C-alpha positions as CSV (number, residue, x, y, z in Angstrom):
1,M,2.8,-0.9,-2.7
2,G,0.7,-3.1,-5.0
3,N,-2.1,-5.3,-3.8
4,R,0.1,-8.4,-3.4
5,E,2.7,-6.4,-1.4
6,I,0.0,-5.0,0.8
7,Q,-1.3,-8.5,1.5
8,D,2.2,-9.8,2.2
9,A,2.8,-6.8,4.6
10,V,-0.4,-7.6,6.5
11,S,0.4,-11.3,6.7
12,S,3.8,-10.6,8.1
13,G,2.5,-8.2,10.6
14,E,4.3,-5.2,9.1
15,I,1.1,-3.3,8.8
16,R,-2.5,-3.7,10.2
17,S,-5.3,-4.9,8.0
18,L,-7.3,-2.4,6.1
19,D,-10.5,-3.5,7.8
20,A,-9.0,-2.8,11.2
21,V,-7.7,0.6,10.2
22,L,-11.0,1.6,8.6
23,A,-13.0,0.4,11.7
24,E,-10.7,2.4,14.0
25,A,-11.2,5.5,11.8
26,G,-15.0,5.1,11.9
27,V,-15.5,4.2,8.3
28,D,-18.4,1.8,8.2
29,S,-20.1,-0.3,5.5
30,S,-22.4,2.6,4.5
31,Q,-19.3,4.2,2.8
32,S,-17.8,2.7,-0.3
33,V,-14.1,2.3,-0.6
34,L,-13.0,3.5,-4.0
35,N,-9.3,2.9,-3.9
36,V,-6.5,1.9,-1.6
37,Q,-2.8,2.6,-1.6
38,V,0.0,2.1,1.0
39,C,2.5,5.0,0.9
40,D,5.6,5.8,2.8
41,R,5.3,9.3,4.4
42,G,8.7,10.0,5.7
43,G,9.3,6.5,7.1
44,R,5.7,6.1,8.3
45,L,3.5,3.7,6.3
46,V,0.0,5.0,5.7
47,Y,-3.1,3.8,3.9
48,V,-4.4,6.4,1.5
49,V,-8.1,5.5,1.0
50,G,-10.6,7.0,-1.3
51,V,-14.1,6.7,0.2
52,L,-17.6,7.6,-1.1
53,S,-20.2,8.6,1.5
54,P,-23.9,7.6,1.1
55,S,-24.6,11.2,0.2
56,G,-22.2,11.0,-2.7
57,E,-19.3,12.9,-1.2
58,A,-15.9,11.5,-2.1
59,R,-12.8,12.1,0.1
60,N,-9.3,10.8,0.6
61,L,-8.3,9.6,4.0
62,E,-4.7,9.1,5.2
63,L,-4.7,6.5,8.0
64,G,-1.7,5.1,9.9
65,A,-1.0,1.5,8.7
66,R,0.9,0.4,11.8
């Protein structure tokens, strides 16, 4: 999904907002979001989010979008 498709899916209630998903996962403002994609994992929509910790550690998170 592209950015516009993600925004439309959030607006329509198909998926939760990225902010809500990140907060639930414990990702706070001390971590920088590097990139975001929404992917279909076998019929399950997930956010794939690249984050950078304050210590410089980069990691990818796969978080449920619904």
